[in-house]
Every structure is written in structure tokens, then in C-alpha cells.
C-alpha positions in Angstrom: 1.1 42.3 -9.2 -1.3 38.8 -9.3 1.6 36.8 -10.0 4.0 38.3 -7.3 1.4 37.8 -4.6 1.5 33.8 -5.8 5.0 33.7 -5.5 5.0 35.3 -2.3 2.7 32.7 -0.9 4.4 30.0 -2.6 7.5 30.7 -0.8 5.6 31.1 2.6 4.2 27.5 2.2 7.5 26.0 1.6 8.9 27.6 4.6 6.1 26.2 6.6 5.9 23.8 9.3 3.5 20.9 7.5 0.6 20.6 9.3 -1.9 19.2 6.5 -1.9 17.7 2.9 0.0 14.3 2.1 2.1 13.3 5.0 3.0 9.5 3.7 2.8 8.4 -0.3 4.7 5.0 -0.6 3.7 4.9 -4.4 4.9 1.3 -5.0 2.5 -0.1 -2.3 -0.4 2.3 -2.3 -3.7 2.0 -4.6 -3.1 4.5 -7.3 -6.5 6.4 -7.8 -8.7 9.5 -6.7 -9.8 9.9 -3.0 -13.0 11.5 -2.9 -14.1 13.1 0.3 -16.7 15.8 1.5 -15.7 17.8 4.6 -18.5 18.3 6.7 -18.1 21.8 7.4 -18.2 23.1 3.9 -20.2 22.7 0.9 -17.8 21.4 -1.6 -17.1 17.9 -2.7 -13.3 17.0 -3.6 -11.6 14.3 -5.8 -7.8 14.2 -5.2 -5.3 12.0 -6.7 -2.6 10.1 -4.4 -0.1 13.4 -4.4 -3.0 15.9 -2.8 -3.9 17.3 -6.2 -7.1 18.3 -7.1 -8.7 16.7 -10.1 -12.4 17.5 -9.5 -14.6 19.4 -7.1 -18.6 19.5 -6.8 -20.3 22.7 -5.5 -23.5 22.5 -3.5 -26.0 24.7 -2.0 -25.7 22.4 1.2 -23.2 20.9 3.8 -23.4 17.0 3.7 -25.4 15.1 5.5 -23.4 13.2 5.4 -22.4 11.0 2.2 -21.3 11.3 -1.3 -20.4 8.6 -3.7 -19.1 8.1 -7.5 -21.8 6.7 -9.7 -20.5 4.7 -12.7 -21.7 7.1 -15.0 -19.8 10.1 -13.7 -22.7 11.2 -11.8 -22.1 12.5 -8.0 -24.5 10.7 -5.6 -24.5 13.4 -2.5 -26.7 14.1 0.7 -27.1 17.3 1.7 -28.4 18.9 5.0 -31.2 21.9 4.7 -31.0 24.6 7.9 -34.0 23.4 9.4 -34.8 22.8 12.9 -37.1 19.7 13.1 -35.0 16.0 14.1 -32.0 17.9 14.0 -28.9 15.7 15.7 -25.8 14.1 14.3 -25.6 13.3 11.1 -29.1 14.9 10.0 -29.6 15.2 6.5 -33.0 15.5 4.3 -31.8 15.9 1.1 -30.4 13.7 -2.1 -29.0 15.2 -5.0 -27.2 13.3 -8.3 -25.0 16.0 -9.5 -23.4 15.6 -13.1 -20.0 16.2 -14.1 -20.7 19.3 -15.4 -21.9 20.6 -11.9 -25.7 20.4 -13.2 -28.2 19.0 -11.0 -30.1 15.8 -12.1 -32.0 15.3 -9.7 -32.6 16.8 -6.1 -35.1 14.8 -3.6 -36.1 16.2 -0.4 -37.2 13.9 2.4 -37.9 15.8 5.6 -40.6 17.0 7.6 -41.8 17.6 11.1 -42.0 14.1 12.2 -39.1 12.3 9.8 -36.0 12.9 8.0 -33.4 10.9 6.2 -29.9 10.9 7.7 -26.3 9.8 7.5 -26.0 7.7 4.5 -27.0 6.7 0.8 -26.9 3.4 -1.1 -27.2 2.9 -4.8 -28.9 0.0 -6.1 -28.3 -1.6 -8.8 -31.5 -0.6 -10.7 -30.6 2.6 -10.2 -32.8 3.5 -7.2 -31.3 4.7 -3.9 -31.6 3.5 -0.2 -31.9 6.4 2.8 -32.0 6.1 6.5 -34.6 7.9 7.9 -35.8 9.1 11.6 -39.2 8.9 12.2 -40.8 10.6 15.6 -43.2 8.8 17.7 -45.1 10.7 20.7 -44.9 9.4 24.1 -48.4 7.6 24.1 -47.4 5.7 21.1 -44.1 4.2 22.5 -45.9 3.5 25.6 -48.4 1.5 23.8 -45.7 -0.3 22.0 -44.1 -1.7 25.2 -41.6 1.1 25.7 -40.7 1.5 29.6 -41.7 5.1 31.2 -38.7 4.9 32.9 -36.9 4.8 29.4 -38.5 7.7 27.9 -36.4 10.9 29.0 -37.8 13.0 26.1 -41.4 13.5 25.0 -41.0 11.4 21.8 -39.4 8.1 20.4 -37.5 7.8 17.4 -37.7 4.5 15.2 -35.5 3.9 12.2 -37.3 3.4 8.5 -35.5 2.4 5.5 -36.7 3.7 2.0 -35.8 3.0 -1.8 -36.4 5.3 -3.7 -37.3 5.4 -7.4 -36.4 8.7 -9.3 -39.9 10.1 -10.8 -38.6 13.3 -12.1 -36.2 16.3 -11.4 -37.5 16.8 -7.9 -39.5 13.7 -7.3 -39.0 10.3 -6.3 -41.4 7.2 -5.4 -41.1 5.2 -2.0 -41.5 2.0 -4.0 -40.1 -0.1 -0.7 -39.8 0.0 3.0 -38.8 -1.2 6.5 -39.4 -0.2 10.0 -37.8 -0.7 12.9 -41.1 0.4 14.6 -43.1 -3.0 13.1 -40.3 -5.5 14.3 -40.2 -4.5 17.9 -40.3 -7.0 20.8 -40.9 -6.8 25.1 -41.2 -8.4 28.0 -41.6 -5.5 30.0 -45.6 -5.8 30.0 -48.3 -8.4 28.6 -50.6 -6.0 28.5 -49.1 -3.9 25.6 -48.1 -4.8 22.0 -45.2 -6.9 21.0 -45.1 -8.9 24.4 -42.9 -12.1 24.0 -40.0 -13.9 25.2 -36.9 -11.8 23.9 -34.3 -14.3 23.8 -36.3 -16.6 21.4 -36.8 -13.8 19.1 -33.2 -12.4 17.6 -35.2 -11.4 14.7 -36.9 -8.8 16.4 -35.7 -5.7 18.6 -36.1 -5.2 22.2 -37.8 -1.9 22.7 -36.0 -1.8 26.3 -32.7 -1.7 25.6 -30.1 0.9 24.7 -30.3 4.6 25.8 -33.3 6.6 27.0 -33.3 9.7 24.6 -35.7 10.0 21.5 -32.6 8.9 19.0 -32.2 5.6 20.6 -30.7 3.2 17.7 -29.0 5.9 15.3 -28.4 4.1 12.4 -25.3 5.7 10.7 -24.7 3.5 7.5 -26.7 1.1 4.8 -25.7 -1.0 2.1 -27.7 -3.6 -0.3 -26.0 -6.9 -1.1 -28.1 -7.7 -4.3 -27.2 -11.4 -4.4 -28.9 -12.2 -1.2 -31.4 -9.4 -1.1 -30.6 -8.1 2.2 -29.6 -4.7 3.6 -26.5 -4.2 6.3 -27.0 -1.3 8.9 -25.1 0.2 11.6 -26.8 0.8 14.9 -24.6 3.2 16.7 -26.4 3.4 19.9 -27.1 -0.3 20.1 -23.4 -1.3 19.2 -24.3 -3.8 16.6 -24.8 -4.4 12.9 -28.1 -5.3 11.4 -28.5 -7.8 8.5 -32.1 -7.4 7.4 -33.8 -9.7 4.7 -35.9 -7.7 2.3 -38.0 -10.8 1.6 -39.3 -11.0 5.6 -38.6 -8.2 7.1 -36.6 -9.8 9.9 -33.2 -9.1 11.4 -31.6 -12.7 9.8 -28.1 -11.4 11.5 -26.7 -9.3 14.2 -23.3 -8.9 15.7 -21.5 -6.5 18.4 -24.0 -6.4 21.2 -25.7 -10.1 22.2 -27.0 -8.4 25.2 -29.5 -6.8 23.3 -31.3 -10.1 22.5 -30.1 -11.7 25.9 -27.6 -13.9 24.6 -24.8 -12.7 26.1 -23.1 -9.6 28.6 -21.1 -6.8 28.8 -18.5 -9.2 28.1 -19.4 -10.5 24.9 -19.8 -7.1 23.6 -17.4 -6.1 20.9 -18.6 -3.3 19.1 -18.5 0.6 20.7 -20.3 3.3 18.6 -19.3 2.0 15.3 -20.0 3.2 11.8 -19.5 2.3 8.3 -20.3 -1.4 8.2 -19.9 -2.8 4.6 -20.1 -6.0 2.6 -16.6 -7.0 1.5 -17.9 -9.7 -1.4 -21.4 -10.6 -2.7 -21.6 -13.7 -0.8 -21.6 -11.9 2.4 -19.0 -13.8 3.9 -17.4 -10.9 5.2 -18.3 -7.3 6.5 -15.8 -4.7 7.8 -16.8 -2.4 10.4 -15.4 0.7 12.0 -15.3 0.2 15.3 -15.0 3.8 17.1 -14.2 2.4 20.6 -16.2 4.7 22.5 -16.7 2.9 26.3 -15.0 -0.1 25.7 -15.0 -2.3 29.1 -12.8 -1.1 32.0 -10.2 -3.3 31.5 -9.0 -2.1 28.2 -7.9 1.4 27.1 -10.9 3.2 26.3 -9.0 5.6 23.5 -8.3 3.4 20.6 -10.6 2.7 17.8 -10.3 -0.5 15.4 -11.3 -1.8 11.9 -12.5 -5.1 12.6 -13.3 -7.6 9.4 -15.8 -10.5 10.3 -16.6 -13.6 8.6 -20.5 -14.4 9.7 -21.5 -18.1 9.9 -23.0 -18.9 6.9 -24.2 -22.6 6.2 -24.1 -24.4 3.0 -28.0 -23.3 2.5 -26.9 -19.9 2.4 -28.4 -19.4 6.0 -26.9 -17.6 8.6 -26.2 -20.0 11.6 -27.0 -19.4 15.5 -27.3 -22.0 18.4 -30.7 -21.6 20.0 -29.2 -20.0 23.2 -25.9 -18.7 21.7 -25.1 -15.3 20.3 -24.6 -15.2 16.5 -20.9 -15.6 15.7 -17.7 -14.9 15.4 -16.4 -14.8 18.6 -13.8 -12.1 17.3 -12.7 -10.6 13.9 -10.2 -12.0 11.4 -8.7 -9.2 10.7 -8.3 -5.7 13.0 -6.2 -2.8 12.1 -4.3 -1.7 14.4 -3.6 -5.5 15.6 -2.9 -3.5 19.3 -4.6 -0.8 20.2 -3.5 2.6 20.3 -4.7 6.6 20.8 -2.8 7.7 17.9 -5.6 5.4 15.8 -9.0 7.2 17.8 -12.1 8.8 16.5 -14.7 9.3 18.8 -17.4 9.7 16.4 -18.0 9.4 12.4 -15.5 8.1 10.4 -15.1 4.4 8.2 -13.2 2.2 6.5 -13.5 0.5 2.7 -11.1 -2.2 1.1 -9.4 -1.7 -2.2 -8.8 -3.4 -5.1 -5.1 -4.3 -4.1 -6.5 -5.5 -0.3 -5.1 -2.4 1.4 -7.3 -0.6 3.5 -8.2 3.3 3.2 -9.7 4.6 6.6 -11.1 7.7 7.5 -10.4 9.3 11.3 -13.5 11.7 10.8 -13.0 14.3 13.3 -9.6 14.6 12.5 -9.8 14.6 8.9 -7.0 12.4 8.7 -7.3 9.7 5.9 -4.8 6.7 6.1 -4.2 3.7 3.6 -2.6 0.8 5.2 -1.8 -2.8 4.0 -2.7 -6.4 5.2 0.1 -6.4 7.6 -0.8 -2.9 9.4 2.0 -0.8 7.4 0.9 2.7 6.4 1.3 3.4 3.1 -0.4 7.2 2.5 -1.7 9.9 4.9 -3.3 12.5 3.9 -4.6 15.4 6.7 -7.6 17.6 4.9 -6.7 21.0 5.2 -10.8 22.1 4.9 -12.1 23.4 8.0 -14.8 25.6 9.2 -13.8 28.4 6.6 -12.8 26.2 3.5 -9.1 25.2 3.3 -5.8 26.5 5.1 -2.6 27.3 3.9 0.2 24.8 5.1 1.5 25.5 8.2 -2.1 26.0 9.6 -4.2 23.7 11.6 -8.0 23.8 10.4 -10.9 24.4 12.7 -13.2 21.5 12.4 -11.8 19.7 9.7 -14.7 16.6 10.1 -15.2 14.1 7.0 -17.6 11.6 7.5 -16.4 8.8 5.3 -14.3 8.2 2.0 -13.8 6.2 -1.1 -10.9 6.0 -3.8 -11.5 5.1 -7.2 -9.3 3.6 -9.7 -8.4 5.2 -12.9 -10.4 2.4 -14.5 -13.6 3.3 -12.6 -16.7 3.3 -15.3 -17.5 6.9 -13.9 -13.5 8.2 -14.8 -13.7 7.3 -18.4 -13.5 10.3 -20.6 -13.8 12.3 -17.8 -10.7 15.6 -17.5 -8.8 14.8 -14.6 -6.8 18.1 -15.0 -4.3 18.5 -11.7 -5.6 21.9 -10.2 -3.4 22.3 -7.6 -3.5 21.4 -3.6 -5.8 22.9 -1.2 -3.4 23.8 1.3 -1.4 25.6 -1.6 -3.6 27.0 -4.0 -3.4 27.3 -7.9 0.0 25.5 -8.9 -0.7 24.8 -13.0 -3.1 27.5 -14.3 -3.2 28.8 -17.8 -4.3 32.4 -16.8 -5.0 33.5 -20.8 -5.4 37.2 -21.0 -7.8 36.3 -24.4 -10.4 34.9 -21.7 -10.5 37.5 -19.1 -12.8 40.1 -21.0 -15.3 36.9 -21.3 -15.8 36.2 -17.0 -17.5 39.0 -15.2 -17.2 37.9 -11.1 -19.8 40.0 -8.8 -18.3 39.6 -5.7 -21.4 40.6 -3.7 -23.9 38.4 -5.4 -21.4 35.6 -6.0 -22.5 35.2 -9.4 -20.0 34.7 -12.4 -20.9 35.8 -16.1 -19.4 33.9 -18.8 -19.5 35.0 -22.4 -18.4 32.2 -24.7 -17.5 33.1 -28.3 -17.3 29.6 -30.1 -18.0 26.3 -29.0 -15.5 24.9 -25.9 -15.1 22.6 -23.2 -15.0 25.3 -20.3 -13.2 24.9 -16.9 -12.8 28.0 -14.8 -11.7 27.3 -10.8 -12.5 29.6 -8.3 -9.6 31.0 -5.9 -9.8 33.0 -2.6 -7.6 36.2 -2.0 -4.5 34.3 -0.9 -4.7 31.9 -3.7 -6.3 29.0 -2.3 -8.7 26.8 -4.7 -12.2 27.1 -3.8 -13.8 25.1 -6.4 -14.9 24.8 -10.4 -17.1 27.5 -11.1 -17.4 25.8 -14.6 -16.6 22.6 -15.9 -18.8 21.8 -18.8 -19.1 22.0 -22.5 -20.5 25.4 -24.0 -22.2 26.6 -27.0 -21.8 30.3 -27.9 -23.9 32.5 -25.8 -24.0 34.1 -22.1 -24.1 31.9 -19.0 -24.7 32.9 -15.4 -23.1 30.5 -12.4 -22.6 30.5 -9.1 -19.4 31.2 -7.4 -18.3 29.6 -3.9 -18.1 32.1 -1.2 -14.9 34.0 -1.2 -14.4 33.8 -4.3 -11.7 36.5 -5.4 -9.8 35.3 -8.7 -11.3 33.0 -11.7 -8.9 31.0 -13.5 -9.3 28.8 -16.8 -7.8 25.5 -16.3 
């Protein structure tokens, strides 16, 4: 009966109009590898090949908050979002996990409270430490004393941004070994009787506390990257429509780009970024930076409904310093590469999203709200497109449009990536189709007991073996791996994803 049900579902899938999965794949020009993404609405992170086949998945207790990445040892570095009310908002996190290939938790670090919370992104450093973005809340009185105008305090609090470097000290603990706070680098020309008074235009290394919006979360950083060669941190500051490069040596903003009006060196006409995300260095020397420019609120002379990927070349002199004429904005005037070359509503993401340069020169982009992943060549030709089938209730079948398929950002790793060496990358089927190539060995059936009510699986292992057990729902859709590890003889209990109906050894 089980096999008959799967056959009916497969026939139905073949007859359904395509709504999800791989739409385009030019194998001769696409970068061969494995794409990692974490749907915002679910607790599972997926690794798929270019044909849309799932080769690995990691379940978690938490929805992402928001970034995930694969480390060189095969560990998944994943942010999580605990269900708490304090300092909620778009991109809220609070937890960072290191998850081993077998699904075991190597580290779970919590960083949240009533007045602080990590959010959005995470970065791995060469020494194994991580960087986190952290919101910190200040009272109305503190904001006024710092030089904020009362007319710019729509809420009773004002949030600053802190960047912290955390060293793991135990399975659930970490030590902050370095930090930087925007609160310590403010300037204002509003009131000479308050702190931080000065000439804004003469201090682009500082942040004018009276620019941007009037709500608590007036900065809203959403990405963080580290450059070891220059010992600098690159961040995207969404609500100021800027990227900043921060020197870890001096604490100053040594380069900024996107909206020079913030430091009184330009006008609205000079603005280049609009609600951007995912600023990344493209090389160690920091001579190239890519940014996903969402395009929120472009000028009245341009269409408002398109996004672009921008590649810029910061002006750096022979001594390695970022160049800026005294009264001018930081260059460049414009990007050296842009996709698409001409704005189009077919490439538009209102929020989240990102892009990464691949080793073959192609660019992999994520249209976050739609859950669309697309790879384009340098000339702008699309060679791979994938529409995520994962929505609010998990993966949907072909022919169905998922509800809330949001993805924060995307990575792709080549077969030679250190984290994939020696790891089983067995094709488990496409998310929209359910299991395609599984070995339902009857000899293993008595060793598995699923308690649907508690969501627990009991595994009885008779001989040392590497055990891979996948979970599927009533419609045969793959939900994730329950077991993917080497086990010695004994009885083990593991958690099954919500909605699990069938367990299959892969």
C-alpha cells in the first residue's frame, strides 16, 4: 500500500504545472556545487545539488535568525530565533549554534535579554571565533543626553548597534573578547550643550545621531563580514542606506558608501543604496565589495520596483588607506558591475535577500521574499534558477505555491569544499516530490519506533553502522534527516520533524 501511494503522488506531480524547484539549469555554465539555504518559516536547513536534489539537511529547535553557513570542518554555523518578546523585529535572533554533520549540537550560545539581542547575521573568523550583530536599547533620557533630537524619538527607546567577537568557552558558553558599539562613535550638531557636539561634515568617521528615521531601530544593521588582511569589519546599515567599513584598531568608520547625505557630503541625488543587504568583500585586499541593493524608495525619476546587485571598487591609495577629498563623499560615483544592467520588476525583493560571487565568476543571488535563487554569468545570463518549495507548513508539492517561502541569504559550496570532504552526499529526492531513491529495507523496520504524538524516534542498532534515516510526511514529502551518524550497538532516541509519518533508511 505504501508503494502504491507514492506512485499516485508521482503521477500527480508529473501532471502538475511547475511552480517550484529547478526551472533553469545550464550545466555547462552553472557552477557545480551544493546550495545551502534556511527557509525563514521553518526549522530545517537544506543543502541541495544543482538538480534540486536534497543531499543533506539539519533540523533545529529554532527558526533561523537569520543566517547559516557551512564551516570548513563540515559544521553548520546557524543563528536561531527563540520565541521571546524582548526587542523583537525583522531579523531578530538571540541564539547561535554549531551543529555537527550528524546533527549533534556542538555549541549553543544565547545572547539576548530585556535590553539586548543578537540579530540577522553571523561571521566566522580565522581564529574560530564568531562575530555577531547586537541590538542594544537605550532610554529616552539616555538618547537625549547623547544628542538625539526629541523630534526624532517616536518611541521611548533608541537602539544602538554593537558588534561582538565571541570565543567559545564551553558547550553553552562564550566570552566576548572584542566589541564595538555605535553608541561610542556618535556626533551631533544639534545642541552644543549635549554630548558629541561637533561639525558633522568634518567627521565622516562618526555617526550623526540625528539622521535616518525616528523609530527605535534607526540603524538596523543586517550583515557583517570580516577582512583578516586589513583587520576591518564590513557592515550593511539598512535604515541609513549605507555600508560601513570599521577599523578594529581605531574603532573609526574608515569607509562608507551609499548615502553621503548622512555625513553632509551629498544630497538625495547622490544616494546609491536603498534598503540594501548582504555587503561582502570579494577579495582579501578589500578592493571590491558586492551589495544586494533592494531598491526601496529609489528617486522619483527612477522606477521604484527593482533591485540590483552592485559591485564597487573603493578608492584605496598606495598606502592602503581609503581615499576621500576633504569636502567630498567617498567614491566611487557608481558601481563597476551591476545586475541587472537595466532595472526590471522581475528582479525585485522588498527586503532580506543577498548575493555571492562564485569561483567561476558567476553570481548567485537570493530574492528573499519570493524564495527564488538565481545564478547569472558576468554578462547577465541566467544559468540556474530554483524556486524554493518550502513555505509556512513545510515543503509543498509541485503545482502548489508555498505560503511565506522567504529565505534570508544563500551560499553555494563546490565539491572540493573542505567541509564536504568525506561526507555522504546521497541524493534523497527533491523537496517538492518526496522520496525518489530510497532503500526501504524490511530488515530495518523493527529497529525503528516512531511516536507521532511526542515526535520521538527510538532506534535499536544491532551492529556498528553509519545510519541515515529520513523523515517524510503523509504525502511522501521529505522533511529532513532524523539520523545521519555513526552508531554503535544500543538504543537511541532522536527527535523527528513535525509532521513525520514515515521513516526510511537512506
